[in-house]
N, C-alpha and C positions, 0 to 999 in steps of 0.2 A: 503494499500499500503506500509507503513512503517512496519507493522509486517512482512509483506512479504520479505520486504528489510531485515530485522534483520534475518530472517529465512536463507536466502541465504548467508548472510556473514558468520553467524553461521556454518552453513554447509561447507562452503568454507576453514574455518579453522579448522575444526574439528579435523583432523588427527595432526596438529600442535600443537594444546591445549592438546590432548590426551598424544603424546610425550612429551610435559613440563612438565604436570603432573607425567607422569611415570618417567621420569628422577628426577623429585623432590622427588620422593619416593627412588631413589636411582638406577633405571635402566638405563642401557647404552644404548647408541644409538638406542633407542626405539625398542630393541630385548626383546620379550616376556622372562619374568622370574619371579622369586617371588614378584615383587613388584607391579604387577597389583593387587596382593590379598591386600596388603596396601593400595592402592587407592580405592578399594571395601570397605573395613574396613570404611574407611575415610569416603566415600560418604553415606554408610549405616548409620553410627553414625552422618550425619551431620544435621539431623534433632532435634537430642536431646538437650534439653536445657543444657548450660554450668551449671555445679555444683561446690560447692565449695569441694575442694580436702579434707578437713578434716570431710565433711559430712560420715554418715556412708554408707553402700552399700545402693545403690538406689533400687536394684533388676533389674537394666539392665544387658543383656547378656555380658558378658565377649566376647574379641576376639574370644576363643578358642569356646566358645559356639554357637556364629554367625557362625562361619566355619564350625563345628562339627554337628550342628544341622539344617541340611537343609531342607530348605519348598521351594516351587515351587516358591515364591515370590524371596528368596535368589538365588536361582540357576540360576531365568531368570535376575536378576541383575549382577550376578556375570559373566556370560555369556556376557552380553552386554558391561562390562567394559573391559573384557577381550578380546572382539573381536574390542577394539577400539573405543566403546561408538558409534557406528553407529546412525544416526539419525533415528528417531522413526515416523518423518513425511512422 
């Protein structure tokens, strides 16, 4: 029952949270613009462990590579973010 309650509350505030995240990336008034791309990049890289900036290149994709070498997973993730992070349940 607790799990269902959390899902319900998360879905009720989903649009507000998405707008706040986009605004945090510089998007104004929740209008679609270029900053859903920044949100996508941030979420895409969110599972990468932190590294020391002084370390040599660690083989990870650059932002340009993430955006320009499209895979089915990246395309689906970008579509999900750009459409407001709709519920997957």
